[in-house]
C-alpha positions as CSV (number, residue, x, y, z in Angstrom):
1,X,0.3,4.6,-8.9
2,X,2.6,7.1,-7.0
3,X,6.1,6.2,-5.7
4,X,7.8,9.4,-4.1
5,X,9.4,10.4,-0.7
6,X,7.1,11.4,1.8
7,X,8.8,14.9,2.2
8,X,7.0,15.3,-1.2
9,X,3.8,14.2,0.1
10,X,2.0,17.8,-0.6
11,X,2.6,17.4,-4.6
12,X,-0.3,14.6,-3.9
13,X,-3.2,16.4,-1.8
14,X,-5.4,17.0,-4.6
15,X,-5.8,13.5,-5.9
16,X,-8.1,12.7,-3.4
17,X,-10.0,14.8,-0.7
18,X,-9.0,12.9,2.3
19,X,-5.4,12.8,1.6
20,X,-4.6,16.3,3.4
21,X,-5.9,14.5,6.6
22,X,-3.9,11.1,5.9
23,X,-0.7,12.7,4.9
24,X,-1.0,15.6,8.0
25,X,-1.0,12.0,10.2
26,X,1.7,10.6,8.5
27,X,3.8,13.5,9.1
28,X,3.0,14.1,12.8
29,X,2.9,10.7,13.9
30,X,6.0,8.5,15.4
31,X,4.9,5.7,13.0
32,X,7.9,3.5,13.9
33,X,6.7,3.2,17.8
34,X,2.8,2.6,16.7
35,X,1.6,-0.8,17.6
36,X,1.0,-3.3,15.2
37,X,-3.2,-3.3,14.3
38,X,-5.4,-1.1,13.1
39,X,-5.8,2.4,13.8
40,X,-9.3,4.1,13.4
41,X,-10.3,8.0,13.8
42,X,-13.5,9.3,14.7
43,X,-14.8,11.7,11.9
44,X,-12.6,10.1,8.9
45,X,-13.2,7.3,6.8
46,X,-9.8,6.0,6.1
47,X,-7.8,3.7,8.5
48,X,-4.4,2.9,9.1
49,X,-2.9,-1.0,9.5
50,X,0.2,-1.3,11.1
51,X,1.7,-4.3,10.1
52,X,5.0,-6.7,11.0
53,X,5.4,-9.4,7.9
54,X,7.4,-12.1,7.0
55,X,9.3,-10.6,3.5
56,X,8.5,-13.3,0.8
57,X,10.8,-14.2,-2.4
58,X,9.7,-12.6,-5.6
59,X,8.2,-15.8,-7.1
60,X,6.0,-16.1,-3.9
61,X,4.5,-12.7,-4.4
62,X,1.3,-12.3,-5.9
63,X,-0.6,-9.2,-7.5
64,X,-3.6,-7.8,-5.6
65,X,-6.1,-4.9,-6.2
66,X,-9.0,-3.4,-4.4
67,X,-11.9,-2.0,-5.8
68,X,-13.1,-0.1,-2.8
69,X,-10.2,1.4,-1.1
70,X,-6.9,3.4,-2.2
71,X,-3.5,1.6,-0.6
72,X,-0.8,4.1,0.9
73,X,2.1,1.8,1.6
74,X,5.1,3.3,3.6
75,X,7.8,0.9,4.6
76,X,9.2,1.5,8.3
77,X,12.1,-0.7,8.6
78,X,13.8,-1.7,5.8
79,X,13.5,-1.3,2.1
80,X,10.7,-3.4,0.2
81,X,10.3,-4.7,-3.3
82,X,7.2,-4.3,-4.9
83,X,5.8,-5.4,-8.4
84,X,3.5,-3.8,-10.6
85,X,1.1,-4.5,-13.5
86,X,-1.8,-2.3,-14.9
87,X,-4.9,-3.8,-13.6
88,X,-6.3,-4.2,-17.2
89,X,-3.8,-6.5,-18.2
90,X,-4.4,-8.7,-15.3
91,X,-6.2,-12.1,-16.9
92,X,-5.7,-14.8,-14.2
93,X,-7.9,-14.1,-11.6
94,X,-6.4,-16.2,-8.7
95,X,-9.1,-15.4,-5.9
96,X,-11.6,-12.7,-5.2
97,X,-12.8,-11.7,-1.8
98,X,-15.4,-8.8,-2.2
99,X,-16.2,-8.2,1.3
100,X,-12.7,-7.7,1.9
101,X,-12.1,-5.9,-0.8
102,X,-9.4,-7.6,-2.7
103,X,-8.4,-9.6,-6.1
104,X,-5.7,-11.8,-6.5
105,X,-4.3,-12.3,-9.7
106,X,-1.7,-15.1,-10.9
107,X,-0.4,-12.6,-13.6
108,X,3.3,-11.6,-13.4
109,X,4.3,-8.3,-12.6
110,X,5.7,-6.0,-15.5
111,X,8.0,-4.3,-13.4
112,X,9.7,-4.1,-10.0
113,X,10.7,-1.2,-7.7
114,X,12.4,-0.7,-4.2
115,X,10.4,1.1,-1.7
116,X,12.4,2.6,1.2
117,X,12.0,3.6,4.8
118,X,10.9,7.4,4.4
119,X,9.1,6.6,0.6
120,X,5.3,6.0,0.4
121,X,3.8,4.6,-2.8
122,X,0.0,4.9,-3.6
123,X,-1.8,2.5,-5.0
124,X,-5.1,3.3,-6.5
125,X,-7.4,0.4,-8.0
126,X,-6.4,0.4,-11.7
127,X,-3.0,-0.6,-9.9
128,X,-2.3,-4.3,-9.2
129,X,0.5,-4.7,-7.0
130,X,2.7,-7.1,-5.3
131,X,4.0,-6.1,-2.2
132,X,6.3,-7.6,0.5
133,X,9.0,-8.9,-1.4
134,X,12.5,-9.4,0.4
135,X,13.9,-10.9,2.9
136,X,13.4,-10.7,6.8
137,X,10.8,-9.1,8.6
138,X,9.5,-5.8,8.1
139,X,6.8,-3.5,9.9
140,X,4.9,-1.0,7.5
141,X,2.2,1.3,7.2
142,X,-0.8,0.6,5.0
143,X,-3.4,3.2,4.8
144,X,-6.8,2.7,3.4
145,X,-8.7,5.3,1.9
146,X,-12.1,5.0,0.4
147,X,-12.7,5.4,-3.3
148,X,-14.7,8.2,-3.9
């Protein structure tokens, strides 16, 4: 997992062959004004989901992980709390959907952290994460980058 300011993106370009193009897009686009929905790119394997979501209480959050995609998440309107647990420590599978590339767990996060507008977090397949914790509505970006 990586948590940092978007301004520091250059540090992480070598973590994945698509990260350079992903971060170029994120830095050159007016993200706040993107309409809700999926943004796909010709000749690219990654895509962007623009979501408006209701934040939920910590006790209603659940851990998720992905096998086929790396998530890059950026809150746009307000801070979002997220939970984390190394996937190797997850023991209680709640649901698995291979077609939609997610596994949900009933395990509790081992830690929580805040992600604010201007920050980004990268979740790799080994990172179980419980996003969208808080109160009210928010808008966020989730970039889905295929695992190589």
